[in-house]
TORPA-4810 file (N, C-alpha, C, O; in nm, 3 decimals):
<nodes>
NODE_1_6.588_12.467_25.820_6.688_12.365_25.798_6.782_12.359_25.919_6.816_12.462_25.978_V
NODE_2_6.824_12.237_25.953_6.924_12.219_26.057_7.044_12.149_25.996_7.031_12.069_25.903_Q
NODE_3_7.161_12.179_26.049_7.285_12.120_26.000_7.342_12.030_26.106_7.355_12.069_26.221_L
NODE_4_7.377_11.910_26.067_7.435_11.813_26.162_7.577_11.783_26.116_7.599_11.714_26.017_V
NODE_5_7.673_11.836_26.192_7.813_11.814_26.156_7.872_11.701_26.240_7.836_11.682_26.356_D
NODE_6_7.963_11.628_26.177_8.023_11.513_26.242_8.160_11.485_26.181_8.201_11.549_26.085_S
NODE_7_8.229_11.386_26.240_8.356_11.342_26.183_8.478_11.386_26.260_8.590_11.345_26.228_G
NODE_8_8.460_11.469_26.361_8.573_11.511_26.442_8.628_11.397_26.524_8.566_11.291_26.534_G
NODE_9_8.742_11.418_26.584_8.804_11.317_26.668_8.944_11.356_26.706_8.987_11.469_26.686_G
NODE_10_9.016_11.260_26.761_9.154_11.283_26.803_9.247_11.209_26.709_9.231_11.089_26.684_S
NODE_11_9.345_11.282_26.657_9.444_11.223_26.568_9.581_11.277_26.604_9.594_11.378_26.673_V
NODE_12_9.682_11.208_26.557_9.818_11.257_26.575_9.855_11.351_26.462_9.797_11.345_26.353_Q
NODE_13_9.949_11.435_26.489_9.998_11.527_26.386_10.038_11.449_26.262_10.100_11.343_26.270_A
NODE_14_10.002_11.505_26.148_10.029_11.438_26.022_9.914_11.353_25.972_9.913_11.309_25.857_G
NODE_15_9.817_11.329_26.058_9.702_11.248_26.022_9.597_11.326_25.945_9.614_11.444_25.915_G
NODE_16_9.488_11.258_25.914_9.380_11.318_25.836_9.245_11.290_25.901_9.227_11.192_25.973_S
NODE_17_9.153_11.379_25.874_9.014_11.361_25.915_8.925_11.414_25.804_8.964_11.503_25.729_L
NODE_18_8.806_11.359_25.794_8.707_11.415_25.702_8.582_11.447_25.782_8.519_11.359_25.840_R
NODE_19_8.548_11.573_25.782_8.427_11.618_25.849_8.311_11.612_25.751_8.327_11.633_25.631_L
NODE_20_8.192_11.584_25.805_8.072_11.578_25.723_7.964_11.666_25.782_7.959_11.689_25.903_S
NODE_21_7.880_11.715_25.695_7.770_11.800_25.739_7.647_11.764_25.658_7.645_11.779_25.536_C
NODE_22_7.545_11.717_25.727_7.424_11.674_25.660_7.308_11.764_25.704_7.280_11.773_25.824_A
NODE_23_7.243_11.829_25.611_7.129_11.911_25.648_7.006_11.826_25.670_6.987_11.723_25.606_P
NODE_24_6.922_11.870_25.761_6.799_11.796_25.786_6.687_11.843_25.695_6.580_11.782_25.689_S
NODE_25_6.713_11.953_25.625_6.614_12.002_25.532_6.679_12.039_25.401_6.791_11.997_25.372_G
NODE_26_6.612_12.116_25.324_6.662_12.155_25.193_6.749_12.278_25.204_6.705_12.385_25.247_N
NODE_27_6.874_12.263_25.164_6.963_12.379_25.165_6.972_12.441_25.027_7.058_12.526_25.001_T
NODE_28_6.883_12.399_24.938_6.894_12.446_24.800_6.892_12.597_24.788_6.954_12.653_24.698_G
NODE_29_6.820_12.663_24.878_6.813_12.808_24.869_6.934_12.876_24.930_6.954_12.996_24.913_S
NODE_30_7.016_12.798_25.001_7.134_12.855_25.066_7.248_12.860_24.964_7.294_12.757_24.915_R
NODE_31_7.290_12.979_24.935_7.388_12.996_24.828_7.526_12.949_24.868_7.599_12.893_24.786_Y
NODE_32_7.562_12.970_24.993_7.699_12.950_25.037_7.705_12.853_25.155_7.640_12.875_25.257_C
NODE_33_7.783_12.746_25.141_7.807_12.653_25.250_7.951_12.667_25.296_8.039_12.698_25.216_L
NODE_34_7.973_12.645_25.424_8.109_12.671_25.472_8.143_12.587_25.594_8.057_12.527_25.658_S
NODE_35_8.271_12.587_25.625_8.323_12.533_25.749_8.395_12.645_25.822_8.476_12.718_25.765_W
NODE_36_8.364_12.657_25.951_8.431_12.753_26.038_8.502_12.674_26.148_8.472_12.557_26.172_F
NODE_37_8.596_12.740_26.214_8.662_12.680_26.328_8.667_12.781_26.442_8.667_12.902_26.419_R
NODE_38_8.670_12.730_26.562_8.675_12.819_26.677_8.754_12.752_26.789_8.731_12.636_26.821_Q
NODE_39_8.846_12.827_26.847_8.920_12.782_26.964_8.876_12.865_27.085_8.822_12.975_27.067_T
NODE_40_8.897_12.817_27.204_8.852_12.889_27.324_8.903_13.033_27.329_9.022_13.059_27.313_P
NODE_41_8.810_13.124_27.352_8.847_13.265_27.362_8.864_13.337_27.231_8.892_13.457_27.228_G
NODE_42_8.847_13.265_27.122_8.864_13.326_26.990_8.731_13.328_26.914_8.641_13.250_26.943_Q
NODE_43_8.721_13.418_26.818_8.603_13.423_26.734_8.608_13.311_26.631_8.714_13.259_26.596_E
NODE_44_8.490_13.275_26.583_8.486_13.177_26.476_8.548_13.238_26.351_8.529_13.356_26.321_R
NODE_45_8.621_13.155_26.280_8.681_13.202_26.155_8.653_13.100_26.045_8.652_12.979_26.069_E
NODE_46_8.631_13.151_25.927_8.601_13.064_25.815_8.726_12.988_25.771_8.835_13.044_25.761_A
NODE_47_8.707_12.861_25.747_8.816_12.776_25.698_8.806_12.760_25.547_8.905_12.771_25.475_V
NODE_48_8.686_12.735_25.501_8.663_12.715_25.357_8.515_12.734_25.329_8.429_12.710_25.414_A
NODE_49_8.487_12.776_25.206_8.349_12.796_25.163_8.331_12.736_25.025_8.427_12.720_24.949_V
NODE_50_8.206_12.703_24.993_8.173_12.653_24.860_8.037_12.710_24.821_7.941_12.702_24.898_I
NODE_51_8.031_12.766_24.702_7.908_12.827_24.656_7.819_12.724_24.589_7.858_12.608_24.571_S
NODE_52_7.700_12.767_24.553_7.604_12.676_24.492_7.654_12.621_24.360_7.620_12.509_24.322_K
NODE_53_7.736_12.699_24.290_7.787_12.651_24.161_7.918_12.573_24.176_7.979_12.533_24.077_D
NODE_54_7.960_12.552_24.303_8.079_12.471_24.326_8.209_12.547_24.339_8.314_12.487_24.360_G
NODE_55_8.203_12.677_24.327_8.324_12.757_24.344_8.368_12.755_24.490_8.286_12.774_24.580_T
NODE_56_8.495_12.733_24.513_8.545_12.723_24.650_8.646_12.833_24.682_8.706_12.894_24.594_T
NODE_57_8.661_12.856_24.810_8.761_12.949_24.860_8.807_12.895_24.995_8.726_12.843_25.071_D
NODE_58_8.936_12.909_25.023_8.990_12.858_25.149_9.074_12.963_25.217_9.129_13.053_25.153_S
NODE_59_9.084_12.951_25.348_9.172_13.039_25.423_9.317_13.011_25.383_9.355_12.895_25.365_A
NODE_60_9.395_13.115_25.368_9.533_13.100_25.321_9.612_13.003_25.409_9.697_12.928_25.359_D
NODE_61_9.585_13.004_25.537_9.662_12.923_25.630_9.640_12.774_25.611_9.717_12.691_25.660_S
NODE_62_9.532_12.740_25.539_9.501_12.598_25.523_9.488_12.553_25.379_9.448_12.439_25.351_R
NODE_63_9.521_12.641_25.288_9.519_12.602_25.147_9.621_12.494_25.122_9.734_12.499_25.171_K
NODE_64_9.580_12.397_25.045_9.670_12.286_25.015_9.655_12.169_25.110_9.696_12.058_25.079_G
NODE_65_9.597_12.195_25.227_9.576_12.086_25.324_9.428_12.056_25.346_9.391_11.941_25.369_R
NODE_66_9.345_12.156_25.339_9.202_12.139_25.363_9.127_12.157_25.232_9.155_12.249_25.155_F
NODE_67_9.032_12.067_25.207_8.953_12.074_25.085_8.805_12.063_25.119_8.762_11.968_25.185_T
NODE_68_8.730_12.160_25.074_8.585_12.158_25.094_8.520_12.102_24.969_8.563_12.131_24.857_I
NODE_69_8.416_12.023_24.987_8.345_11.967_24.873_8.203_11.934_24.916_8.171_11.935_25.035_S
NODE_70_8.120_11.907_24.819_7.983_11.867_24.852_7.936_11.758_24.758_7.966_11.760_24.638_K
NODE_71_7.862_11.665_24.812_7.800_11.559_24.735_7.659_11.607_24.703_7.571_11.606_24.789_D
NODE_72_7.640_11.649_24.581_7.511_11.709_24.546_7.395_11.611_24.560_7.293_11.647_24.620_K
NODE_73_7.405_11.490_24.506_7.291_11.398_24.518_7.253_11.369_24.663_7.136_11.359_24.697_P
NODE_74_7.357_11.356_24.748_7.331_11.326_24.889_7.313_11.453_24.972_7.269_11.448_25.087_K
NODE_75_7.348_11.566_24.911_7.337_11.695_24.981_7.418_11.695_25.109_7.370_11.738_25.214_N
NODE_76_7.541_11.646_25.101_7.631_11.642_25.216_7.753_11.729_25.187_7.810_11.724_25.078_I
NODE_77_7.792_11.806_25.285_7.910_11.890_25.276_8.025_11.820_25.348_8.006_11.760_25.454_L
NODE_78_8.145_11.829_25.290_8.262_11.765_25.349_8.375_11.867_25.368_8.382_11.969_25.300_Y
NODE_79_8.462_11.835_25.462_8.589_11.905_25.476_8.696_11.799_25.496_8.704_11.737_25.602_L
NODE_80_8.777_11.779_25.395_8.888_11.686_25.404_9.008_11.761_25.460_9.051_11.861_25.403_Q
NODE_81_9.061_11.712_25.570_9.173_11.779_25.636_9.292_11.683_25.639_9.285_11.576_25.700_M
NODE_82_9.400_11.723_25.574_9.520_11.640_25.565_9.638_11.706_25.636_9.639_11.827_25.659_N
NODE_83_9.735_11.624_25.669_9.858_11.673_25.732_9.826_11.766_25.850_9.876_11.879_25.858_N
NODE_84_9.743_11.717_25.938_9.697_11.799_26.049_9.810_11.831_26.146_9.901_11.751_26.166_L
NODE_85_9.801_11.948_26.205_9.896_11.993_26.306_9.819_12.027_26.434_9.698_12.047_26.429_T
NODE_86_9.888_12.035_26.548_9.818_12.073_26.671_9.744_12.207_26.659_9.644_12.230_26.727_P
NODE_87_9.795_12.296_26.572_9.730_12.426_26.554_9.594_12.414_26.486_9.516_12.509_26.486_E
NODE_88_9.565_12.299_26.429_9.434_12.277_26.367_9.329_12.234_26.468_9.211_12.226_26.435_D
NODE_89_9.369_12.206_26.590_9.275_12.165_26.693_9.174_12.277_26.718_9.213_12.392_26.740_S
NODE_90_9.047_12.243_26.716_8.942_12.342_26.733_8.807_12.273_26.725_8.798_12.155_26.692_A
NODE_91_8.703_12.349_26.755_8.568_12.305_26.724_8.539_12.352_26.583_8.559_12.469_26.550_M
NODE_92_8.491_12.262_26.501_8.461_12.295_26.362_8.309_12.294_26.342_8.239_12.203_26.387_Y
NODE_93_8.262_12.397_26.274_8.119_12.413_26.251_8.091_12.423_26.101_8.161_12.493_26.028_Y
NODE_94_7.988_12.352_26.056_7.942_12.380_25.921_7.833_12.487_25.931_7.767_12.501_26.034_C
NODE_95_7.816_12.559_25.824_7.722_12.670_25.824_7.673_12.695_25.683_7.736_12.656_25.585_A
NODE_96_7.558_12.761_25.676_7.498_12.793_25.546_7.450_12.937_25.547_7.408_12.989_25.650_A
NODE_97_7.456_12.998_25.432_7.409_13.136_25.417_7.342_13.152_25.283_7.381_13.090_25.184_A
NODE_98_7.240_13.236_25.280_7.173_13.265_25.155_7.223_13.393_25.093_7.158_13.451_25.005_G
NODE_99_7.340_13.437_25.139_7.391_13.566_25.095_7.518_13.551_25.014_7.587_13.449_25.022_R
NODE_100_7.548_13.649_24.939_7.673_13.657_24.865_7.753_13.775_24.919_7.697_13.859_24.990_T
NODE_101_7.882_13.784_24.887_7.959_13.685_24.814_7.996_13.565_24.899_7.995_13.571_25.022_P
NODE_102_8.030_13.456_24.834_8.068_13.334_24.904_8.220_13.322_24.899_8.276_13.247_24.820_C
NODE_103_8.283_13.399_24.987_8.428_13.393_25.001_8.461_13.387_25.150_8.378_13.423_25.234_T
NODE_104_8.579_13.341_25.181_8.621_13.335_25.321_8.618_13.474_25.383_8.569_13.492_25.495_V
NODE_105_8.668_13.571_25.311_8.674_13.707_25.365_8.534_13.762_25.393_8.509_13.821_25.498_Q
NODE_106_8.443_13.742_25.298_8.308_13.795_25.314_8.232_13.724_25.426_8.162_13.788_25.504_A
NODE_107_8.246_13.594_25.434_8.174_13.521_25.538_8.229_13.551_25.676_8.154_13.551_25.773_R
NODE_108_8.359_13.578_25.685_8.414_13.621_25.814_8.356_13.756_25.855_8.335_13.784_25.973_N
NODE_109_8.332_13.838_25.756_8.283_13.973_25.785_8.133_13.975_25.809_8.086_14.042_25.901_K
NODE_110_8.056_13.902_25.728_7.911_13.915_25.731_7.839_13.798_25.799_7.720_13.806_25.826_Y
NODE_111_7.913_13.692_25.826_7.853_13.582_25.900_7.772_13.487_25.815_7.769_13.497_25.692_G
NODE_112_7.706_13.394_25.883_7.625_13.292_25.819_7.486_13.293_25.881_7.463_13.358_25.983_M
NODE_113_7.393_13.219_25.820_7.254_13.220_25.868_7.220_13.101_25.957_7.145_13.115_26.054_D
NODE_114_7.275_12.986_25.923_7.242_12.862_25.994_7.372_12.793_26.032_7.467_12.788_25.954_V
NODE_115_7.376_12.740_26.153_7.497_12.675_26.204_7.469_12.534_26.253_7.362_12.505_26.306_W
NODE_116_7.569_12.446_26.234_7.566_12.318_26.300_7.611_12.336_26.445_7.651_12.445_26.486_G
NODE_117_7.605_12.227_26.522_7.643_12.235_26.662_7.792_12.219_26.685_7.843_12.245_26.794_K
NODE_118_7.861_12.176_26.583_8.006_12.166_26.593_8.055_12.025_26.617_7.986_11.942_26.675_G
NODE_119_8.176_12.000_26.570_8.242_11.873_26.592_8.387_11.903_26.629_8.454_11.983_26.564_T
NODE_120_8.435_11.838_26.735_8.564_11.872_26.792_8.678_11.795_26.726_8.672_11.673_26.710_L
NODE_121_8.781_11.868_26.689_8.902_11.810_26.632_9.017_11.836_26.728_9.042_11.950_26.767_V
NODE_122_9.086_11.729_26.765_9.200_11.742_26.856_9.320_11.673_26.792_9.318_11.553_26.767_N
NODE_123_9.423_11.751_26.767_9.543_11.697_26.704_9.657_11.701_26.805_9.692_11.808_26.856_V
NODE_124_9.713_11.588_26.831_9.823_11.580_26.927_9.957_11.574_26.855_9.969_11.523_26.744_S
NODE_125_10.057_11.628_26.921_10.191_11.634_26.862_10.257_11.497_26.856_10.370_11.484_26.809_A
</nodes>
């Protein structure tokens, strides 16, 4: 399976973006879907995850502003990002894993199996 992430762009602070991730194959066996972010010189960090049963978890720094969801019939993963700040600027990657647990902490520690190529988000002040 390949993941194609999109939806990034340039917005002003306070704006919103919705990222999308469409798999080219069947992700049904992948238990955990997620969004990660990475800035230059930093490691990728999980932003939000969603398990196969729809349970979600988000990084504390973005709870209340970022929402992960998935369209099951279309098999598309989304990340709705509201009230963006310049600190949210980063390359965002969708990812899938067939492992548990599906939490931000666990995925930061144990990683993911499949990655998208990333979509760039730039938030200006």
